[in-house]
N, C-alpha and C positions, 0 to 999 in steps of 0.2 A: 837269354838263356830259356832252354824248353825245359819245363819241369816234368817229374815223373808222372803229374797227375795229367798233362798235357800228352803224353806219350799214352796213359792209359785211355784217355777220352779218344784220341785217334784210332786205337785200336779197337774198342768198341764200336765206333761210328763205322769202321771200315768193314768189320765182320757183319754189323747189321745192314750195311748197304750190299754185301755180297750175298748174305741170306734174300733180301729182297729182290735183286737183280736176277738171282738164279734158282731160288728153291721156294718163292712165293707159293707154289701150289702144293707145297708140303706143309709148312708151317712149323713153327717151334711148340712144341708140346709138352714140354718141362723147363725148370729153370736153367737158362744155358748160360754159365760165366766163360768170358773170352779173356783171359788175362796173361801177361807176362810171365814166363817161367824162367829157369835158372839158364846159365851160359852152357849150354851143352855142347860137346864136340860132336857126338854121333847123333844126334837127332834136332830136328827144326819145331817140331811141335808133337804135342801129345792130345789125346781124347781119353779121358777117364768119367765113371759117374762119381756123384758126390755120394753121399752117403749110401743111397740106391739110384739107379738110373731112372725110376719112376718120380723121384725129388728133383733130381737135376743132374747136369753135366758140365765138367769143366773142359774147356780147352785152353791149354798152356803153349804159348808161343816163345821161342827161344828167345832171350831178351838181347841178344847180337843184332836181332834184326831190325833192332830200333836205329842202328848206324847208318848213317848217311851215304857210307860206302856200298851198303846193300840196296841194289835197285829195288824200287815199291814192287814191281811185278814178282819178286821174289816173294815178299811179304804175303800179297794176293796168292799166288801159288799153295804157300804153306796154309794159309786160311782156308782156301776153297779145298784141299787135301782133307783137312781135318774137318770140317763142315759136311763134306762127303760122307767120312765115315760115320758122324752124328746122324743123318740122314738115311743111312744104311743099317741104322741099329746098332752100331759098334759105340758104347758107352753111352747110349741114350735109351729112352722108352719107345723110339721107333721101332716099329716090327724089325728084326733081322732079316736082311735081304739073302745073306750069304753066311757060309760057315766060316769063311776066314776073311779078314780083312785086307788082304792084300791078293790072293791067290786068284789066278787068271787076269790078272791088271783090272780087277773091278773099278778101282778107283780110277785109273786112267781113263777107262771106257766112259766112266760117268762124266768126267772133265770133259772129254771130248763131245759128249752128248751136249753139254752147255756151250761148246765152241770154244772151250779153253785150250786146243791143242798147241796152238802156236805159242801161247805162254806159258804152258807145260814145259815146251822143248826148250823155249828162251831160259826159263828158271832152272831147269834141270842142267842146262848147258853153263850157267853160271855158276851154279851150286858145284858141279864137277871141276871147273877150271879155277874156283877160287877159293872155296870155303875152306880148304886145309889150309892155306896161307893165313887168309883172313882170320880164322880161329885162333892160329899160332901167333899172329900179330897181337891179336885184341887181346890175349892174356897177358901179353908183355908190357902193356900199357896201363 
């Protein structure tokens, strides 16, 4: 049986690998905590500062993404989305590059810059086609 500690280690290792592979030129500039959050219907993840962004940032990922029914590329996509916010200065001490976190498809453009177009499309398709029923069924169990 997989323990919650195993899931926590997996999430931290996956986030660290994505940072190394995609954002090594920018670097982590404050404490960055990546952890599992609630089982939210309407969001897959979010980022927020700890007490203040100079001190640290927290990325929380929807706990339902632990399920083996969710493809790993969906988790990677959500992590990359939140890491993009971090490096664009939302919820972190990085210089803010834009006024709004989603206006003008800035996240999608950044993911494309890293070669994530195909994964983004695949993940968004899975989410659109499966998330509503998956969430409903997970609440029943």
